[in-house]
C-alpha positions, 0 to 999 in steps of 0.5 A: 749490524750497520746504520751506515748506507752507501750511495753512488751517483754518477754524472758526466761532467763537473757541475752536473753533481750540483745541479741534479740531485744535490741537495738530496746527496747533501742530506744523506750525507749529513744523516752520517751515509756514505755518498760518493760522486762519479765524474766520467769526464773532466768537462775539458771541452766546456766553454766559459758560461759566466761571464764574471770568469771570461778573462784570460787564462780561464779558458786555457786552463779549464781543465785544472780549474775545474777540478778545482771547481770539483774539488770545492763542490764536493766539499760543500756537499760533503761527499767523496769524490772520483774521476773516471778519467774519461776526456769531454765530448764537447757540445757538437753544434752544426746541421748535420751535427759534426762527427765526436772528437778522437778519444773522447768519452762518447766513442769510448768502448762501452766494455772499457768505461763500464768496467773502470765504474764496475771497478769503483763499485766494487771498490765503494760497495753502494747500495743505491746508484742514480745515474740519467736516463735513456736521453742523458736528461738533455742529449749531450752525448756525454750525458747519454753515455754516462747513462749507457755506462752506468746501467751496464755497469750496475748489471756487471758489477755483481757477475763474477764472471764479468770483469774479474779483474775489477775487483770482487763483486758486489751487487747494489740494490737499487738504480734510480734515474734522476729527473729534474726538469719537469715542465710541471715544476717550471710552470709552477715556478713561472706561476709563482714568480708572476703572483708575486710580481717578480719577473720570470726567466721561464717564458720564452722556455715554457713557450718553445716546450714541445706539446709532444714531449711528456713530462718526465714527472709522470716517471717519477717514482720517489720524491725526496724531501730535502729543502733544508739542503737547497742552500747547501746545493746552491753553494756548490753550485756557485763553485762551478764558477766557470759554468754558472752564472750567479745572476742565472735562472738557477737561481731565479726562484726565492727559496720560500717559494721553493721550500713551500711549493716544491721541497723534493728532489725526483727519481725514478726507480728502475731496478730494485733488489728489494721489497718497496712500495711505490711511492717513495720517500727515500732512495733506502726504502726497502734497504734500511730493512734489509742491510741495517737489522742484518 
């Protein structure tokens, strides 16, 4: 019998784990469960997005700096961390967009990247896996590839005939997509800021929102209350100092507003090998009963 469950969340770049579902991972870790963050790339082609870090030596040493930032974020969240070891594809700019650079994650054969993740899953043996939806959360080539690799690995990891050299088969019981950027959420925060006489950084974002674009909130099956861990989430996000400006809209919402009006992080259940009833408020629903009482 075991009360310790295992959660694996797969992200494209260092800092994604702190901006997407970080309070959830911090909460489950604090509850005594094992949480592993897997990062597909090293973020090597990232820009310096925090003006305070735009100084000599930073861009030239981006790979090493981002590894240090990731280690500190993992420490703050209380999670284990592994690198898949692929190279950041970068954000292609232009019209038409240029081809992705040779050797990058976005061009790695799916079977090759999936095998790396299968090996990690078979070693860690997660009960739950979280990744991005088919749009990657936003259409960065590494985010979309992260989705493809995660789904392929989830479907292959329990099959002894697939990747036989990558460890003993293990079948995770649930696969979720994380959903963070909801129009309804942004609108609510915008309205609450204005109601308090505060400036909102979301007006232009909302004006530019495609009215034909469906709100991902409609896909959400699972809301995890984790407001007690928002400060931990923010500290982990700030640890990625090259990427996160502490004066940016990431931190525009007073925490009392966020805790009162949106105390959850949202997920979409897309695979389940256990019985569950939707909507859920716990990623381990159905698994606790199956595993902890076994």
